[in-house]
ZADO-300013 format. One record per residue (C-alpha): residue number from 1; residue in one letter; z, y, x. Coordinates in steps of 0.1 Angstrom, whole numbers. Layout:
NUM  A  Z  Y  X .
...
% end
This chain:
1  M  283  -158  -822 .
2  K  270  -154  -858 .
3  K  269  -180  -882 .
4  A  246  -190  -912 .
5  L  254  -218  -938 .
6  S  228  -237  -958 .
7  I  237  -253  -991 .
8  A  208  -274  -999 .
9  G  194  -307  -1000 .
10  S  183  -330  -971 .
11  D  146  -335  -965 .
12  S  140  -372  -950 .
13  G  105  -357  -936 .
14  G  122  -330  -917 .
15  G  102  -299  -932 .
16  A  122  -285  -958 .
17  G  156  -283  -971 .
18  I  186  -283  -947 .
19  Q  165  -295  -919 .
20  A  140  -267  -919 .
21  D  170  -241  -923 .
22  L  190  -256  -895 .
23  K  158  -253  -872 .
24  T  153  -218  -882 .
25  F  190  -208  -878 .
26  Q  185  -223  -841 .
27  E  152  -204  -835 .
28  L  169  -172  -846 .
29  E  198  -178  -824 .
30  V  226  -180  -850 .
31  F  249  -210  -855 .
32  G  239  -230  -882 .
33  M  261  -251  -909 .
34  S  254  -271  -940 .
35  A  266  -281  -972 .
36  L  247  -311  -986 .
37  T  238  -309  -1023 .
38  A  215  -340  -1023 .
39  V  198  -365  -1003 .
40  T  159  -368  -1009 .
41  A  137  -396  -999 .
42  Q  107  -373  -990 .
43  N  78  -370  -969 .
44  T  46  -348  -967 .
45  L  30  -369  -996 .
46  G  60  -359  -1022 .
47  V  97  -367  -1030 .
48  Q  98  -403  -1036 .
49  A  138  -402  -1050 .
50  V  165  -380  -1052 .
51  F  203  -388  -1049 .
52  P  224  -358  -1057 .
53  M  261  -353  -1043 .
54  T  288  -345  -1067 .
55  A  299  -312  -1074 .
56  E  331  -320  -1057 .
57  A  315  -332  -1027 .
58  V  297  -300  -1024 .
59  S  328  -278  -1030 .
60  K  347  -299  -1003 .
61  Q  319  -291  -975 .
62  M  323  -253  -982 .
63  Q  359  -254  -983 .
64  S  359  -271  -948 .
65  I  335  -242  -935 .
66  G  354  -214  -953 .
67  E  388  -224  -940 .
68  D  379  -229  -904 .
69  I  347  -215  -893 .
70  G  337  -190  -918 .
71  A  300  -178  -925 .
72  D  284  -142  -920 .
73  A  257  -152  -944 .
74  L  248  -181  -964 .
75  K  217  -194  -983 .
76  T  214  -217  -1012 .
77  G  182  -242  -1016 .
78  M  180  -272  -1037 .
79  L  211  -272  -1062 .
80  F  199  -297  -1086 .
81  N  222  -293  -1115 .
82  A  244  -269  -1135 .
83  E  280  -286  -1121 .
84  I  267  -281  -1085 .
85  I  257  -242  -1091 .
86  Q  291  -235  -1108 .
87  A  308  -251  -1077 .
88  V  288  -233  -1052 .
89  S  293  -198  -1072 .
90  E  331  -206  -1075 .
91  Q  334  -212  -1037 .
92  I  312  -182  -1027 .
93  K  338  -160  -1050 .
94  H  369  -176  -1035 .
95  Y  358  -168  -998 .
96  K  343  -133  -1007 .
97  W  308  -141  -990 .
98  E  286  -114  -995 .
99  N  256  -121  -976 .
100  V  242  -146  -1001 .
101  V  203  -156  -1003 .
102  V  195  -176  -1033 .
103  D  160  -195  -1029 .
104  P  159  -210  -1065 .
105  V  142  -241  -1055 .
106  M  126  -259  -1086 .
107  I  96  -278  -1077 .
108  A  85  -294  -1046 .
109  K  51  -292  -1034 .
110  G  40  -325  -1046 .
111  G  52  -314  -1079 .
112  A  85  -332  -1083 .
113  S  113  -315  -1102 .
114  L  142  -303  -1078 .
115  L  164  -285  -1105 .
116  Q  172  -296  -1137 .
117  I  160  -276  -1168 .
118  E  196  -270  -1180 .
119  A  206  -257  -1147 .
120  I  184  -228  -1150 .
121  S  206  -210  -1175 .
122  A  237  -219  -1152 .
123  M  219  -203  -1121 .
124  K  212  -169  -1139 .
125  Q  248  -168  -1152 .
126  Y  269  -180  -1121 .
127  L  248  -175  -1090 .
128  L  223  -149  -1093 .
129  P  252  -120  -1100 .
130  L  264  -132  -1064 .
131  A  231  -128  -1045 .
132  M  223  -103  -1021 .
133  V  188  -114  -1020 .
134  I  167  -139  -1042 .
135  T  134  -153  -1030 .
136  P  116  -167  -1059 .
137  N  77  -174  -1058 .
138  I  56  -165  -1087 .
139  P  62  -198  -1107 .
140  E  100  -197  -1102 .
141  A  102  -159  -1110 .
142  E  82  -167  -1143 .
143  V  110  -193  -1153 .
144  L  138  -172  -1143 .
145  T  124  -143  -1163 .
146  G  105  -159  -1191 .
147  M  72  -139  -1185 .
148  T  38  -147  -1172 .
149  I  31  -131  -1138 .
150  R  -6  -123  -1131 .
151  S  -8  -88  -1115 .
152  D  12  -66  -1093 .
153  E  25  -48  -1123 .
154  D  38  -82  -1137 .
155  K  56  -88  -1104 .
156  R  74  -55  -1106 .
157  E  85  -61  -1143 .
158  A  97  -98  -1132 .
159  A  117  -82  -1101 .
160  K  135  -54  -1124 .
161  R  143  -82  -1149 .
162  L  161  -102  -1120 .
163  F  178  -70  -1110 .
164  A  191  -65  -1143 .
165  L  208  -102  -1140 .
166  G  228  -88  -1111 .
167  V  209  -97  -1081 .
168  K  210  -69  -1055 .
169  N  176  -73  -1038 .
170  I  146  -93  -1050 .
171  V  117  -107  -1031 .
172  V  90  -118  -1053 .
173  K  67  -139  -1029 .
174  G  31  -136  -1029 .
175  G  19  -172  -1018 .
176  H  8  -182  -1054 .
177  D  -13  -149  -1056 .
178  E  -50  -153  -1065 .
179  D  -60  -130  -1037 .
180  Q  -77  -152  -1010 .
181  N  -72  -130  -981 .
182  E  -38  -116  -981 .
183  S  -3  -127  -992 .
184  V  19  -99  -1003 .
185  D  57  -104  -1009 .
186  L  74  -76  -1030 .
187  L  110  -64  -1024 .
188  Y  128  -45  -1050 .
189  D  163  -28  -1044 .
190  G  169  -15  -1077 .
191  N  152  19  -1066 .
192  A  124  14  -1046 .
193  F  95  -12  -1039 .
194  T  86  -22  -1006 .
195  T  54  -46  -998 .
196  F  50  -70  -969 .
197  S  16  -82  -964 .
198  S  2  -110  -942 .
199  R  -31  -128  -937 .
200  R  -36  -157  -959 .
201  V  -39  -189  -939 .
202  Q  -60  -217  -958 .
203  T  -41  -246  -950 .
204  K  -23  -275  -966 .
205  N  5  -275  -942 .
206  T  28  -255  -961 .
207  H  59  -278  -967 .
208  G  91  -259  -965 .
209  T  76  -225  -963 .
210  G  102  -213  -989 .
211  C  131  -226  -972 .
212  T  122  -216  -939 .
213  F  116  -181  -952 .
214  S  148  -177  -969 .
215  A  166  -192  -939 .
216  A  151  -165  -916 .
217  I  162  -136  -939 .
218  T  197  -153  -941 .
219  A  198  -155  -902 .
220  E  188  -116  -896 .
221  L  215  -108  -922 .
222  A  241  -130  -903 .
223  K  231  -106  -874 .
224  G  238  -76  -897 .
225  L  203  -61  -903 .
226  P  198  -43  -934 .
227  V  179  -63  -960 .
228  N  145  -48  -957 .
229  E  142  -54  -920 .
230  A  157  -91  -924 .
231  V  127  -95  -948 .
232  S  101  -80  -923 .
233  R  113  -102  -895 .
234  A  114  -132  -918 .
235  K  79  -125  -929 .
236  N  67  -125  -893 .
237  F  84  -159  -888 .
238  I  69  -176  -916 .
239  Q  34  -162  -909 .
240  A  37  -177  -872 .
241  A  48  -212  -887 .
242  I  22  -212  -908 .
243  E  -5  -201  -884 .
244  E  2  -226  -855 .
245  Q  -2  -259  -873 .
246  L  15  -289  -863 .
247  Q  -7  -314  -884 .
248  I  21  -337  -893 .
249  G  16  -364  -921 .
250  Q  -10  -371  -948 .
251  G  -1  -346  -972 .
252  H  14  -311  -970 .
253  G  26  -310  -935 .
254  P  54  -289  -923 .
255  T  53  -254  -907 .
256  N  59  -250  -868 .
257  H  94  -236  -864 .
258  W  92  -228  -828 .
259  A  58  -207  -830 .
260  Y  77  -174  -835 .
261  R  98  -183  -802 .
262  N  65  -189  -785 .
263  R  48  -157  -796 .
264  K  78  -138  -782 .
265  D  78  -156  -750 .
266  R  41  -150  -743 .
% end
């Protein structure tokens, strides 16, 4: 049984964060575990409140898993502040966890900040050098690299800058691209670029897409797949989840985590 750990915040609405990650792990047949970094009061309309855990609380959760169950892969989502980022990085190094996927969660769909500004430098200094894969969207890649991204060449340059920070594989997601027909994710492994394209779905129901996509990559890495195959399967997983809409809530609704399994079963 392969095991995957999510270090992230709780979404009371169930569409993103720990809840989305555990649903994704389950659908992809890996055993899911969690280390909670914050509790959010959240729904499809936005984030109403954030209650962060202490860095010690996050460390203790990771220690409980590391000392007993272990993890074949892990992902980080909402880490909120520099203290939590440092604590998480220390535990990753202590347990020598290598299949680390970093989803640099910064801003919620409704615009609420989920990462303090001073934490960005801590992420670059402590966490990114430990990452096997990082999955920024374009706004997140802009913050991490300090550059404006408007073109495919810009995305490639941003990926190179993130690689220079120590990340082994960078996936710059295309959800914020201006192309209205396609969404193209760009993978860079330090040597070559690979693109993953899918039909753009015109929908507001995209809450938790980043969490779900990175969780799917994590699950496939836990099974032993190479990064490019893990990203390809994760792209198919999130595409199905977006296309087969649930229509939950009044705002940005969640994706359909069992859509991929339904397609496989047909």
